[in-house]
N, C-alpha and C positions, 0 to 999 in steps of 0.2 A: 676222096674221103680221108679225113685226118684220123690218125690213130690216137688211142688214149694217151700214149706218151707225148705226142705232139700237143694234145690239148692241155696237158698239165704244164707245158712250158719248161719241163725239167731240162737243164743243160746236159749236153753230152760231155763225158769226162775226157779231158785232153791228156795225152800221154806226157809223163814227166820228161823234162829235157835230159839229155845225156849228161850234161855237167852236174845237174842236181842228183842224178843217180850215182855218179861217181863220188860226189861229196857225201851222200848218204851212206854209201857202201864203206868208204874210208872211215867215216865217223863211227859206224857200228863196229868195224874191225878194231879200231883204236880203242873204243870204249870197252869192248869185250876183253881185249888184252889188259886194259887198265883194271877191270874188275878182278881178273885172275891175279894180277900183281898185288892188288890191295889185299885180297884174301890171303895170299902167301905171306904178305908183310905182317898182317895182324895175327896170323896163325889160326888155322881152322879149329883147333881145340878150344881156344879162348872165345872164338865166335860162337861155337856150339854151346859153351857155358852160358853166354848171354842169352842166346835163343832159347835155352832150356827153361828160362823164367817166363816164357810167353804163356799167358793164360788164355785158354780157348774160350771160356765164357766171356772174358773181357774183349777178346778179338771179335766175337760174334756181335757184341754190343757196339763195338767200334764200326763194324760193317753196316749195321742198321743205321747208326748215326751218319755214316758217310752217304748212304743212299737217301737219307732225309734231305741232304743238300740238293739232290736232283728233284726231289718233291717240291721244294720251294722255288727252284728254277722253273719247274713246270707250271707252278701256280702263277709266277710272275709272267711267264710267256702267255699263258691262257688269258690273263687279265688284259693283255695288250691286243688280243684278237677280239674283234667285235662279236657280240653275243650270237648272231645267227650263224657264224662260221666257227664257233669255238668247239674244238675237239674235246674229248674227255680228258680228265687229269691223267688217267691210266695211259692213254695213247701218248700224251705229251711227255709223261715221265719216261716211257720207253724210248721216245725219240731223243730225249735229253741224255739218257744213258748211252744209247747207241752212238750219238754224235761225240760224246766225251770219250768213249772207248777208242774211236778212230783218231780224234784230235790228239790224244796223249801218245799215240804211236807214230804219227806222221810228222814230217818236217813242216814247220810253220805253225802247226797246231790248230789249223782251221779247216782241214779237209773234211772234217766230220759234219760241217754245217750243211752242205748240200744233201748229205745222207739223212739229216733230220727231216728235210723236206720230202725225201723219198719215202720215209716212214709215214708221212702225213698226207700223201696225195690221196685224193678222193675223200678226205676227211673234212673238207670245207673249201672256201674260196682260196685258191692257191696264192693269188697275188696278196690277199690279205694276210695269209700265213707267212709268206716271205717277208712282207713289210714289217710284220710284228717281230720276226726273227732279227731283222736289221736293227730295229729299235732296241730289242732285248740285248743284243750283243753290245750296242753302245752303252746301255745302262749297266750291263754286267761288268764291262771293262772300267767304266767310270767308278762304280761302287768299289770294285777291287782296288783301284788306284787310291781311292779315298781312304780305304781301310789301311792300306800300306803306309800312307802318309800320317794318318792318325796314330798308328802303332809306332811310328818312328819317334814320337815325343817321349814316351816312357822308356823306350829302348835306349835312346841316346842319353837320357838323363841318368838312368840307373846303371846301365852296363858300360857306358863310356867306351864304345868300340874304337879300334884304331882307324886311321884315315882310309886305309885300303878297303876295309869292310863297309865303311860309310859310303865311299864312292861306288862300290859294288851295289849296295842297297839302292842308292839314288839312281844309278845307271839302269838297274832293272826296272825301277819305277818309271823312268823316262821312256824306256822301250815299251813298257806295258801301256803307257798312255798314247803312244803313236797311233795304233789302230783306231782308238776312240776318236782321236783328232781327225784321222783320215775319213772315218765314216761321217763325222759331223761336217767336215769341209766338202765332201763329195755331194752330200744331199742338200746342204745349205746353198751351194753355188751351182747345183745341177751339173757337176763336172762331167759325169758319164754321158748324159744325153747331149751335152754341148760338144764333147769329143766325137760322139757318133755323128752329129750333124756336120761337123767340120770335115770328117773323113768322107761322109756321103757327098758333100759338095765337091770333093776332089775326084769323084767318079769311081771310087773303089767299091765294087759290089754294092752299088747304090740301093737297089731294091731290098736286099737282105739287111743292110745297115739301117735303112729307114724303118723297116719292120721292127728291128731290134730297138731303135730309138723310141718308137711308140711304146714298146713294152717297158723300157726304162722310165719313160715319162709317167706311165701309168703307175709303176712301182713308187716313183718319187711322190706322186700324188697320194698314194696310200700311206706312205711314211709320214708326210706332213699332216695328213688327216689325223693320224694317231697322236702326233705331238701337239697339234693345235686344238683339236676338238675334244680331247678326252683327258683332261688334267687329273680327274679323279682316278681313272684307271692307271695313269702313269704313277701317281702317288702310291696306290696300293701295290703295284708291281715293284716299286722301289723298296717298299717295306719288306716284301718277300725276298728280294735280292739281298738286302742287308742281312736278313736271317740266314740266307744261303752262304753269304761271305763269312758270317760268324762261325758257322759250322766248318767252313774251309780253313779258317785261321786256327781253329781248335784241333785240327786233325793230328798235327805233330804231337800235341799234348796227349791225345788219345793213344798214339803209338808208343810213347814212352811209358804211359800208364799200363798198356797191354804188356810191356816187357818188365814191369815192376821197377822202373827207374825213377828215382826222385829227382826232380828238377824244378827250380823256381819258374813260376808261370811266365814272368817277363822274359826269361831266357828261352823258354819254349817258343814264345811268340817271335822272338828274334830269329830263332832257327827257321821257323815257318816263313817269315817274311823274306829272309835271305834265300830260302829254297825257291820261293816264287821268283825272286830276282834272277837267280842263277838259271832256272829252267826257262825263263823268258829270254835271257841273253843267248842261251844255247838251244833255242827252239828249232834250229836247223838240223839237229841230231835226232834221227828217228828213235822214238821211244826214250829219248834222253839216256841212251845206253852208256853207262860209265860216268855220266855227268852227276846223277843223283848219288851214286855210290861214292865217287871221289869227293864230291862236295861234303857229304855227311861225315865221311871219315876225317876230313880236314877241319870242319867247323866244330865238331864235338871235341876233337883234340885241342883246338884253339881255346875252347871254353872250359878246358881243364877236365874233360871227361876222357874216355878212351875211344880210339878209332873203332874198336869192336862194337861199341854202343852205336856209333853212327852207322856202321855197316848193318847192324841188326835192324835199326830203324828203316834202312833202305830195303831190307828183305821184306819187312812188313808192308812197306809201300808197294813193292813189286807183287806181293801176293794179292793185295787188293786190286792192283792193276790187271793182273791175269784174270781174276774173277770177273771184273768189269768188262774186260775184252771178250770173254766167253759169252756173257750176257748180251753184249753189243752185237756180236756175230749172230747169235741166235735170233735177236730182234730183227736184224737186217736181212736174214736169209730169205724170208718169204717175199718182201717187196723187191729185192734184187733179182730173185728168180722170176718173179712176175714180169719185171721190166725186161729181163733178158728174153723171155718168151715173146713179149710184144715186139721186140726189135727183130726177132727171128721171123715172125709172121708178117712184119711190115713189108708191103710191096715195094 
């Protein structure tokens, strides 16, 4: 008799390799030392002066605006799920927040995706939900990359950044587009199921691989069904994702607004786009510890502001990150405890 866990098809978590653990630990240590050094360099008193301008009502408004981003993400995701299997907006919104909370803390920034599925098990057809998440991720990365490229036009025209920052901007855009290209190539050419079939023919754990191949082929079928048979849903989801990306792009503007800092909108967009590029390039660093702080201190000084302003923006970012992480942990607590209990009683 199969267990509920087995029926859902949820993958078991594989332990992180020793090399990745070492890289993650070293990155966090170096990042923490870097944060301390930056604070000592700019001066704690001057940083406190900037942070004293933080408006609590404005911060609460920014927080609401930030969580609206997940609402549009959830609306887009729900639109990609067929009507009989659609969970509620509330459930998808919680799954989006929980997944993002884990993504922003972990190396590679995608370990929260399986946890989104964990929140949604028993909420509908799991294969349909997983397939919709694959399509959603592709569309999410594609719309983000499109926004970055569109924003490059006014930035390069009005700000005329130097070659180093241009290369950093384009490099981050390229890295951001790689996962989208990988998803497209994987499902367009059935790469996963073909690899499974090849390995199965070689006789390595044939029965298990053939079962896995059947699951992958079924998932590929669901993905292609969404892409080929539901253009209207794709278009509506795309509109929701564009609104989500607009909110994401405007977050840095909200942070300087919260701190009472006056900055041209094009400059703020430039900072936000470079932030995306830098965090993408340094996605191997858990929580981007030290990356966000160091980058903001440098870029704000480069743009003729002060490092204190950049560090203050980083602090606002971290406060929002901590709040989101707390929400994410609370959302994940129940399904993770249920899964652990099922694994304990599994014969």
